[in-house]
Structure formats: C-alpha cells, structure tokens
N, C-alpha and C positions, 0 to 999 in steps of 0.2 A: 774183499779189499776194504781198507779204511782210507778215505780221502779226507785229509785235514786241510781245512781252508785257512788262509792267512787271517791274522787279526785285522778286523775292519773290512773284510770282504763283503761285497754287496749282495743283496738278495738275488739280483740278476745273475751274479757269478755262481751262487749256490744252486740256483735253478738250472743253470747250464749243465752242471754236473749231474743233477737229478735227471734231466732230459736225456743226456748222453747215456746214462745207465738204462733208462727205460727203452731207449731206441735199440739197446742190445738185449732186450727182454730180461733185464735184471731187476731184482727188488731193491728197494732203497729204504733206509731208516736214518732219520736225522737226529743228531744230538746237538741242540742249540745251547751253547754255554754263554756265560757273560762276556767272555773274551773272543771266542771263536766258535765256529761250527764244524762238527765232524760228521761226515757222511759215510754210513756203512753201505757198501755195495754188495748185495747178496745174490747168490745163484750158484748152481752146481758147476757152471762152466767158467767161473771167474779165474780158475787156475790156468785156463788156456789163453787168457787175454794178457796183453802187455800192460804194465802200469802206465805207460806213456799215453794210453788212450785218455786218461784223466789228468795226468801230470801236465799236459800241454795247455789245459784250459786256464783261462784267466782266474786269478784268485786262489789257485791251488798251491798250498805250501809243500805238501808231501803226500805220497801214496804208499801205503804199506800193505803187502799181501799177508793175510793171516792164514797160517797153515792149520791152525786148530779148527776142529769142527764147530765150536761155538764162536759166535761173532758179537752179538749184542750184549752179552754178559761179560765181555772181556774188558780188560783195562785199556787195550788199544782203542776200543770204541769210545770209552769214557774214562779218562784218567782219574777224575775226581770221584770220591765216594758218593754213592747214591743215598739220599736220605728219604725214607719212606714215612710219610705223614699219616697218622691215624688219629683223628679227632683231637688234634693239637699235640699229640705225642709223636716225637720223631725217633725212628729206629735207624741206627747207623751213625748217630752223633755221639756226644760225650755221655749221654745218659744210657745206662744199661737197662733196657726195658724188660721187666719181668711179666710174663703172661702166665696166669695161674688160675686153677679151678679144677673141678672134677673131670675125669676122663669122659664120663657120660652124664648128660642131664637126666636125672632119674625122677625128679618131681620139682614142682615150683618151690616148695619149702627147702628142699636140699640145695637147690641152686642159689636161692636168696641167702641162705646161711653161708654158703661157700663164698659168695660175692662179698658179703660183709667181712668175712675172715681175711680174704686175700687183699681187699682194699685197705683194711685196717693195718695190715702188715707192710703195706707199701707197694703192692703190685699195681702196674699201670693198665693192664688189659685182663679181662676175664675170659678164660677159656672154658669150653664145655662142648661135648659132642652130642648133636641132635641125631645125626645119622652115624651109625657105628659099623665100620667094616670088620667083620669077625671071621675067624678061621672056620668056625663051625656055624652052619645055618641055624642051629638050634640055640645059639647063644643070644643074649639080649642085643637087639639091633638098634636100640635107641627109640626115642619118642617121636622122632621125625618132625613134622610141622609143629606139633604141640611143643616140642623141645625148643624150636626156633622162637616160638611165641614167648616162652619163659625167658629165653636169653634176651629178647627185646625188652621185656619187663625189667629184668635185672639191670640192663644198660641204663634205662630211664631212672630207676630208683637210686642207683649207685654212681651214676655219671661215669661209667667205664665203657670204653669200646669193647666189643666182643669178637672173638675169633672162634670159628667152628668149621668142621670139615665138610667139603662137598665131594660126593663120590660119583655122581653121574652128570654128564653134560646136560641132560634134560632138566636137572634140578638147579642149575647154576643161577637162573633167574630168581627162583624161589629163595634159595639160601642167601644170595646177595641182597635181597630186599630186606632181610632181617639182620645180617651180620655186617660188621665193619671190616673184617678181614676174612677172606676165604682161605681155608687150609687144604692143601693137596697132600694126602697121606702117602706114605712110602710105597704102598701097593699100587698107587696110581701115578707115580712119578713119570712113567713113560706111557700113560694113557693120553696119547697125543690129541685125540678128539676132545677130551675134557680140557686139556691145556689150551687148545686153540679157542674153545668157547669162552673160557675164563679170560683169555687175553683181550677179548672184545669188551669186557666190562670196564677196563681201565682202573679197577679198584685194587687196593692192597691185597697181596696173596702171599701166603707162606708155603714154600715148596720144600717138602721133606725129602731127604735123600732115600732112594730105594735101598733096601737092606742088602742088596747084592750088586749095587751099581758103583762105578768109578766116579771120581770127581768130574772127569771130562764128560761122561754121560749125564751127570747131574746138571752141569752148566749148559749142555746142549738142550736139555729139557727146559731150562730157564729161558733159552732163546725162543722156544715155542710160546711161552707166556708173553714174551716181549715183541714177538713178530708182528702183532697187530696194533702195536703202539702202547701197550701197558708197561710202564717203567717202574711200577710199584711192587717190586718182587723182593721177597726176603727168603734167604736160604736157611734151611733148618737141618743141622746134623743130629741124627737120632740113634746112631749106632749102626754098624753093619754086621753081617753074618760072617764069622770066621770059624776056624777050627776050635776056638776057645768056647767052653760051655759053662764056665763058672758064673757068668753074668748073662742076662737075657740077650744082649748084643754087645759088641765091642765098640765103644765110643772112639771114633777116630779124632782124637784131640789135635792131631797134626793137620787135619782138614781145615781148621780155623786159619792158621797163618798161610797155608797154601792158597785158600780161597781169597784171602786178603791181598795176596800178591797177584793172583790171576784175574780177579774180578772186582768190579766196583760195587757189587751188591752187598747189602748187610747180611751178617751171619748170626743166627741164634742157635742155641743148643737145647735139645730135649733130654735132660739127664734121666727122666723117669723111665722112658722106654728103653734107654740103653741099659740102665741098672736092672730093672725088673724087681728090685727090692728096695723098700724105703730106706733101709740103713745105708745104702750105697749112694743115694741121691745127693746128699750134701757135699760129699767129697768131689763128685763129678761136676756138680754145679760150680763149686769154687774153682776147680781146675779150668773150667771153660771161661770163667771171667778173667782169670789170670792169663789165659792164652789169647785173649783179645775178642771174645764173643761180644756181640752187640746186644744180646738179650738171652733170656732163658724161657723155656716153656715147661712149666712144672705142674704136676698133678697134685691137687690138694682136695681132701674130702673131709667133711665134718666128722664122719665116723667110718674110717676105712674098712673096719670089720664088717660093715653092712653094705659096702659098695657092690653094685651089680657088675662092675667092670674094673679090672686092674686095681683092686683094693690093696694088694701086696706092695705095689710100687707107689702108692699115694701117701703123701705126708699128712700127718695130723695137724690141726691148727697150731698147736704149741711148737711142733717141730718146724713148721714153715716160718713161724714168727722168729724163732731162734736162728734159722738159716738166713733170713733176710738181714738180720743184724750182722752176721758173720760176713755176708756178701758185701755189705757196705764198707767194711774195713778193707777187703781185698780190692774193691772197685777204686777206693781212694788211693790205694798204693800204686795203681796203674794209671792214675790221672783221670779217673772217671767217677761217676756217681750213680746211685740207684734212687 
C-alpha cells in the first residue's frame, strides 16, 4: 500500500502510520518530499488488509493499494523523477549522461588512453570492467583488484567518476571502495543476495535488465536494491533475447517510455551490447536519446582490433567523437543536452 500524507503533516502523524504498519508486522519505506511524505507499506499480506487501517489515522490524505509486484520503484511511491548524483553529475535531469570506456580494463596504459579519449569527446563517466562475467571459463576474466586500482588512478587523473561491475556479494565492499557507481550485469539482475548487499551501501548503482526478463521483473529487482534504503538506482536497457538473430540482442526501445510512465528511476541504454557490432551502435544510441533515455553506456577502445573483450562492438576514438557530435544535435531537439 502507498499512504500519502497531507501537505504539512507532522512528524508525529507520520510516525503513527509507521508504528501502525510495524504493529502489523509490515515493512515501511519513507519518501520524504519537499511538500509531503509518502509511506510505502510493504508485506505479502497487505492484500488482505483494509485500506481503512491507515486511512483513519490523522494526517493521512489517501491510501492506495498497489497490485503490481514492485512498490518502491513505482510512480505511486514517488511521483517525481529521481535524480542520481555521481560526483556532481546528475543522472535523470536535463543532461544526458554518457558513460564510456573499454568493456574490460586490460592495462593501465589502455585505460588511461581510453579515459583521455572519452573525456575529450564529452563523456561524463568512465566505464571499465575489472571483473568480467564471461560465458566461457577460459575467456579473459578481468584484472580484478588491479583493474580497480587502475580505475581509481584514472578517476584521479581525469577527474571523472567511474562505473564498474560487481559480480559477487562478497566483493561489494572491495568494488565500492574504488568505484563511484556499481554496475549489476544482466546475468545478475535476479541475484537477490547480491542486490540486497548492494542495497546496504546506499551508493549509486546501475541495474542492467536481464536478457530474458520482463520490465515488471526488472522493476521488482530494483525494489531489492531500494529495500534497505538505497534510492540511487539507475535502470539500464541493454537488449533482450528474442527470436531475431541479426543483432546480438534486440534493444527494447519501447522500454524507455514504458519505464518513464511506470517508474521514477532514471533510464540509460547500452547500445553496444544490444548491437554486438560497432556499425550499429550509433543508430541505436541516437534512437535511445530521441526516445527519452537519461544516458548511454558505450564501449570505446583505443584499438578495438586488439581488445581482449568485445572488440567488435567497441567504437574507435574517431567514431565515438563523431557520435558525440551527432548526439548533441538530437539531445537539443528534445530539449536536453550532453
């Protein structure tokens, strides 16, 4: 249930709602806005309770029963858009934030060169994988802690926040001590142990959509990240698996407006993994911006021919610089900027 308090309701009135929920063994999540407070009442048995239990309490304006499985990520819980702040950069506002860099951190030299390229072209965040989830156990798995150290060096030298993937709940503390944004990959979207551990960090996190998951399942996974009080969640559409095999995955461009209607969380798009080929990335990236995406996650490599991971879908420095110029034109046409 969503309990919306009246404008100007007192702290005592809000606490009365919280205590009533706790007396019924229900969970509670508060959204304290500038005008009013909204209380999410969480629990498997809320469907069996009358809304009058909360509606009769002083200061309560309305009580809405949410039938969808996701609660905290919903517009009912928070009508206004969430802005995720990363080192002074806001994701979800007027600026379309581009996160770019190599799929995998291969060496200090490769990462530093990548950082210089993407920052020079206008990217706001440096991406790079230190831990790499690979289909084959014999493929390059990343530099791990050494890769994290290189990312921290690049952040300091180029004054860019960094985003990198965390794969294991036991590594959340390590990765979060180096990275500004934690990324949950598509394979781990429903790794609920990992999501719960990340939720406790309260830091920014990018949640990629599982390649066989519905939007409802995706937003329910976001609730796991928010259940312990983390509000800094960014959704990332990266393509889903369909019957079509001409691209690596099918980018669900419709997911962008659907999410904007259903959720308050910012939405970014990863055109690189959806395309699987560098020649398709620019068109998909431009379509995402036109459709309302709040950001892009793009793979860029100084020399894709020598990349250890996903070289075929990585943009060259010149291609990325050209794309950024084209994206600025589209962003301006929809009232935004890069």
